[in-house]
PDB file of N, CA, C and O in Angstrom:
ATOM      1  N   MET A   1      61.134  14.029  45.408  1.00  0.00           N
ATOM      2  CA  MET A   1      60.993  14.373  46.904  1.00  0.00           C
ATOM      3  C   MET A   1      62.121  13.466  47.845  1.00  0.00           C
ATOM      4  O   MET A   1      62.300  12.256  47.705  1.00  0.00           O
ATOM      5  N   THR A   2      62.627  14.085  48.545  1.00  0.00           N
ATOM      6  CA  THR A   2      63.487  13.454  49.377  1.00  0.00           C
ATOM      7  C   THR A   2      62.990  12.615  50.518  1.00  0.00           C
ATOM      8  O   THR A   2      61.906  12.907  51.021  1.00  0.00           O
ATOM      9  N   GLU A   3      63.735  11.524  51.005  1.00  0.00           N
ATOM     10  CA  GLU A   3      63.323  10.653  52.122  1.00  0.00           C
ATOM     11  C   GLU A   3      63.647  11.474  53.458  1.00  0.00           C
ATOM     12  O   GLU A   3      64.623  12.193  53.669  1.00  0.00           O
ATOM     13  N   PRO A   4      62.749  11.227  54.164  1.00  0.00           N
ATOM     14  CA  PRO A   4      62.790  12.005  55.760  1.00  0.00           C
ATOM     15  C   PRO A   4      63.775  11.090  56.317  1.00  0.00           C
ATOM     16  O   PRO A   4      63.816   9.861  56.259  1.00  0.00           O
ATOM     17  N   ASN A   5      64.843  12.223  57.063  1.00  0.00           N
ATOM     18  CA  ASN A   5      65.614  11.725  58.243  1.00  0.00           C
ATOM     19  C   ASN A   5      65.065  10.450  58.878  1.00  0.00           C
ATOM     20  O   ASN A   5      63.940  10.563  59.364  1.00  0.00           O
ATOM     21  N   GLN A   6      65.641   9.291  58.959  1.00  0.00           N
ATOM     22  CA  GLN A   6      65.186   8.304  59.923  1.00  0.00           C
ATOM     23  C   GLN A   6      65.184   8.646  61.245  1.00  0.00           C
ATOM     24  O   GLN A   6      64.200   8.380  61.936  1.00  0.00           O
ATOM     25  N   ALA A   7      66.161   9.209  61.709  1.00  0.00           N
ATOM     26  CA  ALA A   7      66.106   9.431  62.977  1.00  0.00           C
ATOM     27  C   ALA A   7      65.130  10.511  63.284  1.00  0.00           C
ATOM     28  O   ALA A   7      64.632  10.301  64.390  1.00  0.00           O
ATOM     29  N   TYR A   8      64.664  11.602  62.711  1.00  0.00           N
ATOM     30  CA  TYR A   8      63.820  12.444  63.028  1.00  0.00           C
ATOM     31  C   TYR A   8      62.458  11.796  63.094  1.00  0.00           C
ATOM     32  O   TYR A   8      61.702  12.027  64.037  1.00  0.00           O
ATOM     33  N   VAL A   9      62.118  10.942  62.047  1.00  0.00           N
ATOM     34  CA  VAL A   9      61.080  10.007  61.982  1.00  0.00           C
ATOM     35  C   VAL A   9      60.620   9.355  63.248  1.00  0.00           C
ATOM     36  O   VAL A   9      59.502   9.473  63.750  1.00  0.00           O
ATOM     37  N   ALA A  10      61.702   8.599  63.733  1.00  0.00           N
ATOM     38  CA  ALA A  10      61.734   7.509  64.890  1.00  0.00           C
ATOM     39  C   ALA A  10      61.391   8.396  65.906  1.00  0.00           C
ATOM     40  O   ALA A  10      60.456   8.079  66.641  1.00  0.00           O
ATOM     41  N   GLY A  11      61.997   9.487  66.091  1.00  0.00           N
ATOM     42  CA  GLY A  11      61.742  10.476  67.136  1.00  0.00           C
ATOM     43  C   GLY A  11      60.453  11.303  67.480  1.00  0.00           C
ATOM     44  O   GLY A  11      60.048  11.610  68.602  1.00  0.00           O
ATOM     45  N   LEU A  12      59.851  11.620  66.145  1.00  0.00           N
ATOM     46  CA  LEU A  12      58.528  11.991  66.163  1.00  0.00           C
ATOM     47  C   LEU A  12      57.426  11.054  66.739  1.00  0.00           C
ATOM     48  O   LEU A  12      56.539  11.371  67.532  1.00  0.00           O
ATOM     49  N   ALA A  13      57.721   9.527  66.041  1.00  0.00           N
ATOM     50  CA  ALA A  13      56.739   8.369  66.487  1.00  0.00           C
ATOM     51  C   ALA A  13      57.030   8.112  67.912  1.00  0.00           C
ATOM     52  O   ALA A  13      56.119   7.673  68.615  1.00  0.00           O
ATOM     53  N   THR A  14      58.263   8.349  68.445  1.00  0.00           N
ATOM     54  CA  THR A  14      58.467   8.194  69.799  1.00  0.00           C
ATOM     55  C   THR A  14      57.604   8.990  70.669  1.00  0.00           C
ATOM     56  O   THR A  14      56.885   8.638  71.604  1.00  0.00           O
ATOM     57  N   ASP A  15      57.855  10.266  70.106  1.00  0.00           N
ATOM     58  CA  ASP A  15      57.139  11.454  70.906  1.00  0.00           C
ATOM     59  C   ASP A  15      55.571  11.386  70.994  1.00  0.00           C
ATOM     60  O   ASP A  15      54.977  11.684  72.030  1.00  0.00           O
ATOM     61  N   LEU A  16      54.930  10.973  69.837  1.00  0.00           N
ATOM     62  CA  LEU A  16      53.711  10.706  69.603  1.00  0.00           C
ATOM     63  C   LEU A  16      53.083   9.587  70.273  1.00  0.00           C
ATOM     64  O   LEU A  16      51.915   9.693  70.645  1.00  0.00           O
ATOM     65  N   ARG A  17      53.948   8.194  70.521  1.00  0.00           N
ATOM     66  CA  ARG A  17      53.740   7.274  71.428  1.00  0.00           C
ATOM     67  C   ARG A  17      53.385   7.666  72.983  1.00  0.00           C
ATOM     68  O   ARG A  17      52.389   7.351  73.633  1.00  0.00           O
ATOM     69  N   HIS A  18      54.265   8.278  73.283  1.00  0.00           N
ATOM     70  CA  HIS A  18      54.294   8.740  74.389  1.00  0.00           C
ATOM     71  C   HIS A  18      53.230   9.750  74.851  1.00  0.00           C
ATOM     72  O   HIS A  18      52.529   9.523  75.838  1.00  0.00           O
ATOM     73  N   ARG A  19      53.133  10.800  74.160  1.00  0.00           N
ATOM     74  CA  ARG A  19      51.968  11.878  74.445  1.00  0.00           C
ATOM     75  C   ARG A  19      50.583  11.473  74.083  1.00  0.00           C
ATOM     76  O   ARG A  19      49.570  11.880  74.651  1.00  0.00           O
ATOM     77  N   ARG A  20      50.622  10.736  73.206  1.00  0.00           N
ATOM     78  CA  ARG A  20      49.280  10.177  72.679  1.00  0.00           C
ATOM     79  C   ARG A  20      49.079   8.851  72.226  1.00  0.00           C
ATOM     80  O   ARG A  20      49.038   8.551  71.033  1.00  0.00           O
ATOM     81  N   PRO A  21      48.951   8.029  73.194  1.00  0.00           N
ATOM     82  CA  PRO A  21      49.283   6.537  72.819  1.00  0.00           C
ATOM     83  C   PRO A  21      48.262   5.888  72.315  1.00  0.00           C
ATOM     84  O   PRO A  21      48.377   4.728  71.920  1.00  0.00           O
ATOM     85  N   ASP A  22      46.800   6.761  72.253  1.00  0.00           N
ATOM     86  CA  ASP A  22      45.687   6.359  71.720  1.00  0.00           C
ATOM     87  C   ASP A  22      45.661   6.770  70.313  1.00  0.00           C
ATOM     88  O   ASP A  22      44.979   6.070  69.565  1.00  0.00           O
ATOM     89  N   ALA A  23      46.365   7.921  69.742  1.00  0.00           N
ATOM     90  CA  ALA A  23      46.455   7.869  68.434  1.00  0.00           C
ATOM     91  C   ALA A  23      47.080   6.743  67.517  1.00  0.00           C
ATOM     92  O   ALA A  23      46.527   6.482  66.449  1.00  0.00           O
ATOM     93  N   LEU A  24      48.014   6.190  67.840  1.00  0.00           N
ATOM     94  CA  LEU A  24      48.554   5.182  67.325  1.00  0.00           C
ATOM     95  C   LEU A  24      47.615   4.069  67.321  1.00  0.00           C
ATOM     96  O   LEU A  24      47.633   3.389  66.295  1.00  0.00           O
ATOM     97  N   ARG A  25      46.848   3.749  68.182  1.00  0.00           N
ATOM     98  CA  ARG A  25      45.952   2.929  68.179  1.00  0.00           C
ATOM     99  C   ARG A  25      44.712   2.931  66.978  1.00  0.00           C
ATOM    100  O   ARG A  25      44.339   2.035  66.220  1.00  0.00           O
ATOM    101  N   THR A  26      44.248   4.357  67.158  1.00  0.00           N
ATOM    102  CA  THR A  26      43.326   5.047  66.201  1.00  0.00           C
ATOM    103  C   THR A  26      43.625   4.663  64.811  1.00  0.00           C
ATOM    104  O   THR A  26      42.893   4.134  63.975  1.00  0.00           O
ATOM    105  N   ALA A  27      45.086   5.111  64.723  1.00  0.00           N
ATOM    106  CA  ALA A  27      45.676   5.029  63.004  1.00  0.00           C
ATOM    107  C   ALA A  27      45.601   3.458  62.784  1.00  0.00           C
ATOM    108  O   ALA A  27      45.096   3.066  61.732  1.00  0.00           O
ATOM    109  N   GLU A  28      46.008   2.655  63.585  1.00  0.00           N
ATOM    110  CA  GLU A  28      46.310   1.166  63.186  1.00  0.00           C
ATOM    111  C   GLU A  28      44.603   0.703  62.956  1.00  0.00           C
ATOM    112  O   GLU A  28      44.360  -0.032  61.999  1.00  0.00           O
ATOM    113  N   ASP A  29      43.517   1.132  63.807  1.00  0.00           N
ATOM    114  CA  ASP A  29      42.287   0.683  63.304  1.00  0.00           C
ATOM    115  C   ASP A  29      41.624   1.249  62.090  1.00  0.00           C
ATOM    116  O   ASP A  29      40.795   0.650  61.404  1.00  0.00           O
ATOM    117  N   GLU A  30      42.124   2.611  61.867  1.00  0.00           N
ATOM    118  CA  GLU A  30      41.747   3.052  60.474  1.00  0.00           C
ATOM    119  C   GLU A  30      42.208   2.646  59.347  1.00  0.00           C
ATOM    120  O   GLU A  30      41.647   2.799  58.262  1.00  0.00           O
ATOM    121  N   LEU A  31      43.460   2.002  59.582  1.00  0.00           N
ATOM    122  CA  LEU A  31      44.503   1.545  58.382  1.00  0.00           C
ATOM    123  C   LEU A  31      43.798  -0.178  58.285  1.00  0.00           C
ATOM    124  O   LEU A  31      43.809  -0.768  57.204  1.00  0.00           O
ATOM    125  N   GLN A  32      43.333  -0.700  59.297  1.00  0.00           N
ATOM    126  CA  GLN A  32      42.713  -1.843  59.070  1.00  0.00           C
ATOM    127  C   GLN A  32      41.241  -1.644  58.567  1.00  0.00           C
ATOM    128  O   GLN A  32      40.738  -2.535  57.883  1.00  0.00           O
ATOM    129  N   LYS A  33      40.785  -0.919  58.764  1.00  0.00           N
ATOM    130  CA  LYS A  33      39.350  -0.380  57.851  1.00  0.00           C
ATOM    131  C   LYS A  33      39.658  -0.539  56.214  1.00  0.00           C
ATOM    132  O   LYS A  33      39.164  -1.250  55.339  1.00  0.00           O
ATOM    133  N   LEU A  34      40.843   0.591  56.229  1.00  0.00           N
ATOM    134  CA  LEU A  34      40.980   0.659  54.810  1.00  0.00           C
ATOM    135  C   LEU A  34      41.409  -0.620  54.161  1.00  0.00           C
ATOM    136  O   LEU A  34      40.872  -0.958  53.106  1.00  0.00           O
ATOM    137  N   ARG A  35      42.328  -1.347  54.711  1.00  0.00           N
ATOM    138  CA  ARG A  35      42.656  -2.666  54.160  1.00  0.00           C
ATOM    139  C   ARG A  35      41.148  -3.393  53.886  1.00  0.00           C
ATOM    140  O   ARG A  35      40.985  -3.783  52.730  1.00  0.00           O
ATOM    141  N   GLY A  36      40.304  -3.559  54.602  1.00  0.00           N
ATOM    142  CA  GLY A  36      39.149  -4.171  54.508  1.00  0.00           C
ATOM    143  C   GLY A  36      38.330  -3.623  53.286  1.00  0.00           C
ATOM    144  O   GLY A  36      37.643  -4.359  52.578  1.00  0.00           O
ATOM    145  N   HIS A  37      38.466  -2.186  53.085  1.00  0.00           N
ATOM    146  CA  HIS A  37      37.672  -1.522  51.893  1.00  0.00           C
ATOM    147  C   HIS A  37      38.574  -2.266  50.627  1.00  0.00           C
ATOM    148  O   HIS A  37      38.083  -2.984  49.756  1.00  0.00           O
ATOM    149  N   MET A  38      39.780  -1.960  50.743  1.00  0.00           N
ATOM    150  CA  MET A  38      40.566  -2.572  49.599  1.00  0.00           C
ATOM    151  C   MET A  38      40.394  -3.820  49.122  1.00  0.00           C
ATOM    152  O   MET A  38      40.514  -4.065  47.922  1.00  0.00           O
ATOM    153  N   HIS A  39      40.067  -4.823  50.109  1.00  0.00           N
ATOM    154  CA  HIS A  39      39.974  -6.405  49.880  1.00  0.00           C
ATOM    155  C   HIS A  39      38.677  -6.137  49.012  1.00  0.00           C
ATOM    156  O   HIS A  39      38.693  -6.353  47.800  1.00  0.00           O
ATOM    157  N   THR A  40      37.591  -5.677  49.641  1.00  0.00           N
ATOM    158  CA  THR A  40      36.328  -5.762  49.000  1.00  0.00           C
ATOM    159  C   THR A  40      36.447  -5.096  47.548  1.00  0.00           C
ATOM    160  O   THR A  40      36.034  -5.651  46.530  1.00  0.00           O
ATOM    161  N   ILE A  41      36.906  -4.157  47.569  1.00  0.00           N
ATOM    162  CA  ILE A  41      37.083  -3.271  45.917  1.00  0.00           C
ATOM    163  C   ILE A  41      37.873  -4.337  45.139  1.00  0.00           C
ATOM    164  O   ILE A  41      37.403  -4.578  44.027  1.00  0.00           O
ATOM    165  N   ALA A  42      38.917  -4.990  45.467  1.00  0.00           N
ATOM    166  CA  ALA A  42      39.581  -5.967  44.652  1.00  0.00           C
ATOM    167  C   ALA A  42      38.725  -6.868  44.243  1.00  0.00           C
ATOM    168  O   ALA A  42      38.493  -7.012  43.043  1.00  0.00           O
ATOM    169  N   ARG A  43      37.998  -7.776  45.411  1.00  0.00           N
ATOM    170  CA  ARG A  43      36.832  -8.588  44.901  1.00  0.00           C
ATOM    171  C   ARG A  43      35.678  -8.264  43.883  1.00  0.00           C
ATOM    172  O   ARG A  43      35.096  -9.012  43.097  1.00  0.00           O
ATOM    173  N   PHE A  44      35.547  -7.119  44.098  1.00  0.00           N
ATOM    174  CA  PHE A  44      34.374  -6.604  43.110  1.00  0.00           C
ATOM    175  C   PHE A  44      34.992  -6.478  41.927  1.00  0.00           C
ATOM    176  O   PHE A  44      34.402  -6.965  40.962  1.00  0.00           O
ATOM    177  N   ILE A  45      36.386  -5.772  41.681  1.00  0.00           N
ATOM    178  CA  ILE A  45      36.827  -5.747  40.267  1.00  0.00           C
ATOM    179  C   ILE A  45      37.203  -7.153  39.615  1.00  0.00           C
ATOM    180  O   ILE A  45      37.195  -7.337  38.398  1.00  0.00           O
ATOM    181  N   SER A  46      37.487  -7.984  40.423  1.00  0.00           N
ATOM    182  CA  SER A  46      37.730  -9.549  39.959  1.00  0.00           C
ATOM    183  C   SER A  46      36.693 -10.244  39.568  1.00  0.00           C
ATOM    184  O   SER A  46      36.723 -11.131  38.715  1.00  0.00           O
ATOM    185  N   ASN A  47      35.535  -9.790  40.301  1.00  0.00           N
ATOM    186  CA  ASN A  47      34.161 -10.522  40.088  1.00  0.00           C
ATOM    187  C   ASN A  47      33.556 -10.488  38.458  1.00  0.00           C
ATOM    188  O   ASN A  47      32.983  -9.521  37.956  1.00  0.00           O
ATOM    189  N   GLN A  48      33.823 -11.726  37.816  1.00  0.00           N
ATOM    190  CA  GLN A  48      33.505 -11.844  36.542  1.00  0.00           C
ATOM    191  C   GLN A  48      32.092 -11.471  36.363  1.00  0.00           C
ATOM    192  O   GLN A  48      31.739 -10.678  35.491  1.00  0.00           O
ATOM    193  N   ALA A  49      31.414 -11.949  37.052  1.00  0.00           N
ATOM    194  CA  ALA A  49      29.827 -11.867  37.270  1.00  0.00           C
ATOM    195  C   ALA A  49      29.436 -10.363  36.825  1.00  0.00           C
ATOM    196  O   ALA A  49      28.396 -10.217  36.182  1.00  0.00           O
ATOM    197  N   ILE A  50      30.235  -9.232  37.145  1.00  0.00           N
ATOM    198  CA  ILE A  50      30.167  -7.938  37.033  1.00  0.00           C
ATOM    199  C   ILE A  50      30.382  -7.513  35.684  1.00  0.00           C
ATOM    200  O   ILE A  50      31.445  -7.943  35.237  1.00  0.00           O
ATOM    201  N   ALA A  51      29.666  -6.750  34.824  1.00  0.00           N
ATOM    202  CA  ALA A  51      30.245  -6.206  33.538  1.00  0.00           C
ATOM    203  C   ALA A  51      31.536  -5.789  33.393  1.00  0.00           C
ATOM    204  O   ALA A  51      31.979  -5.082  34.298  1.00  0.00           O
ATOM    205  N   LEU A  52      32.350  -6.094  32.339  1.00  0.00           N
ATOM    206  CA  LEU A  52      33.795  -5.813  32.564  1.00  0.00           C
ATOM    207  C   LEU A  52      33.772  -4.472  32.343  1.00  0.00           C
ATOM    208  O   LEU A  52      34.691  -3.942  32.967  1.00  0.00           O
ATOM    209  N   ASP A  53      32.891  -3.417  31.507  1.00  0.00           N
ATOM    210  CA  ASP A  53      33.136  -2.161  31.567  1.00  0.00           C
ATOM    211  C   ASP A  53      33.080  -1.401  32.727  1.00  0.00           C
ATOM    212  O   ASP A  53      33.810  -0.421  32.879  1.00  0.00           O
ATOM    213  N   ILE A  54      32.064  -1.865  33.781  1.00  0.00           N
ATOM    214  CA  ILE A  54      31.870  -1.180  35.023  1.00  0.00           C
ATOM    215  C   ILE A  54      33.044  -1.300  35.690  1.00  0.00           C
ATOM    216  O   ILE A  54      33.566  -0.351  36.276  1.00  0.00           O
ATOM    217  N   ARG A  55      33.631  -2.712  35.634  1.00  0.00           N
ATOM    218  CA  ARG A  55      34.796  -2.969  36.591  1.00  0.00           C
ATOM    219  C   ARG A  55      36.037  -2.427  36.331  1.00  0.00           C
ATOM    220  O   ARG A  55      36.850  -2.131  37.207  1.00  0.00           O
ATOM    221  N   GLN A  56      36.258  -2.242  34.715  1.00  0.00           N
ATOM    222  CA  GLN A  56      37.231  -1.549  34.405  1.00  0.00           C
ATOM    223  C   GLN A  56      37.215   0.111  34.790  1.00  0.00           C
ATOM    224  O   GLN A  56      38.211   0.772  35.086  1.00  0.00           O
ATOM    225  N   GLY A  57      35.785   0.615  34.704  1.00  0.00           N
ATOM    226  CA  GLY A  57      35.629   1.951  34.725  1.00  0.00           C
ATOM    227  C   GLY A  57      36.071   2.235  36.499  1.00  0.00           C
ATOM    228  O   GLY A  57      36.623   3.271  36.871  1.00  0.00           O
ATOM    229  N   LEU A  58      35.737   1.218  37.327  1.00  0.00           N
ATOM    230  CA  LEU A  58      36.034   1.636  38.745  1.00  0.00           C
ATOM    231  C   LEU A  58      37.425   1.402  38.822  1.00  0.00           C
ATOM    232  O   LEU A  58      37.988   2.196  39.576  1.00  0.00           O
ATOM    233  N   ALA A  59      38.253   0.463  38.217  1.00  0.00           N
ATOM    234  CA  ALA A  59      39.532   0.215  38.421  1.00  0.00           C
ATOM    235  C   ALA A  59      40.325   1.741  38.014  1.00  0.00           C
ATOM    236  O   ALA A  59      41.195   2.229  38.735  1.00  0.00           O
ATOM    237  N   GLN A  60      39.924   2.269  36.941  1.00  0.00           N
ATOM    238  CA  GLN A  60      40.316   3.483  36.197  1.00  0.00           C
ATOM    239  C   GLN A  60      40.142   4.614  37.107  1.00  0.00           C
ATOM    240  O   GLN A  60      41.059   5.381  37.402  1.00  0.00           O
ATOM    241  N   ASP A  61      38.928   4.701  37.548  1.00  0.00           N
ATOM    242  CA  ASP A  61      38.613   5.727  38.845  1.00  0.00           C
ATOM    243  C   ASP A  61      39.587   5.586  40.089  1.00  0.00           C
ATOM    244  O   ASP A  61      39.790   6.634  40.703  1.00  0.00           O
ATOM    245  N   LEU A  62      40.108   4.641  40.469  1.00  0.00           N
ATOM    246  CA  LEU A  62      40.682   4.315  41.435  1.00  0.00           C
ATOM    247  C   LEU A  62      42.043   4.206  41.456  1.00  0.00           C
ATOM    248  O   LEU A  62      42.634   3.921  42.498  1.00  0.00           O
ATOM    249  N   HIS A  63      42.702   4.434  40.246  1.00  0.00           N
ATOM    250  CA  HIS A  63      44.031   4.133  39.750  1.00  0.00           C
ATOM    251  C   HIS A  63      44.432   3.163  39.936  1.00  0.00           C
ATOM    252  O   HIS A  63      45.590   3.211  40.350  1.00  0.00           O
ATOM    253  N   LEU A  64      43.898   1.883  39.799  1.00  0.00           N
ATOM    254  CA  LEU A  64      44.254   0.340  39.798  1.00  0.00           C
ATOM    255  C   LEU A  64      44.146  -0.358  38.928  1.00  0.00           C
ATOM    256  O   LEU A  64      43.213  -0.121  38.161  1.00  0.00           O
ATOM    257  N   PRO A  65      44.999  -1.485  38.650  1.00  0.00           N
ATOM    258  CA  PRO A  65      45.193  -2.527  37.367  1.00  0.00           C
ATOM    259  C   PRO A  65      43.716  -2.773  37.077  1.00  0.00           C
ATOM    260  O   PRO A  65      42.805  -3.049  37.858  1.00  0.00           O
ATOM    261  N   GLU A  66      43.712  -2.592  35.688  1.00  0.00           N
ATOM    262  CA  GLU A  66      42.187  -2.827  35.013  1.00  0.00           C
ATOM    263  C   GLU A  66      42.129  -4.504  34.885  1.00  0.00           C
ATOM    264  O   GLU A  66      43.108  -5.223  34.684  1.00  0.00           O
ATOM    265  N   PRO A  67      40.814  -4.921  35.043  1.00  0.00           N
ATOM    266  CA  PRO A  67      40.675  -6.400  34.837  1.00  0.00           C
ATOM    267  C   PRO A  67      40.686  -6.666  33.334  1.00  0.00           C
ATOM    268  O   PRO A  67      40.282  -5.687  32.706  1.00  0.00           O
ATOM    269  N   LYS A  68      41.028  -7.696  32.585  1.00  0.00           N
ATOM    270  CA  LYS A  68      41.156  -7.929  31.304  1.00  0.00           C
ATOM    271  C   LYS A  68      40.018  -8.768  30.606  1.00  0.00           C
ATOM    272  O   LYS A  68      39.825  -8.747  29.391  1.00  0.00           O
ATOM    273  N   ARG A  69      39.305  -9.490  31.483  1.00  0.00           N
ATOM    274  CA  ARG A  69      38.355 -10.279  31.385  1.00  0.00           C
ATOM    275  C   ARG A  69      37.387 -10.537  32.405  1.00  0.00           C
ATOM    276  O   ARG A  69      36.479 -11.344  32.205  1.00  0.00           O
TER     277      ARG A  69
END
């Protein structure tokens, strides 16, 4: 897959920012929610009080590094 032309991407971002300033805010809010979910998942997978096979299965399903212990 080729990298997008940086000038083209910057132009699209500028255009979007002017036409739909709320879209960027919404995308940033959604990204923050996703980061929160990923933090929760990482804590769960790292929690040694939960059975290892369950944590490993979740990590496999989500294509994340598996816990060793």
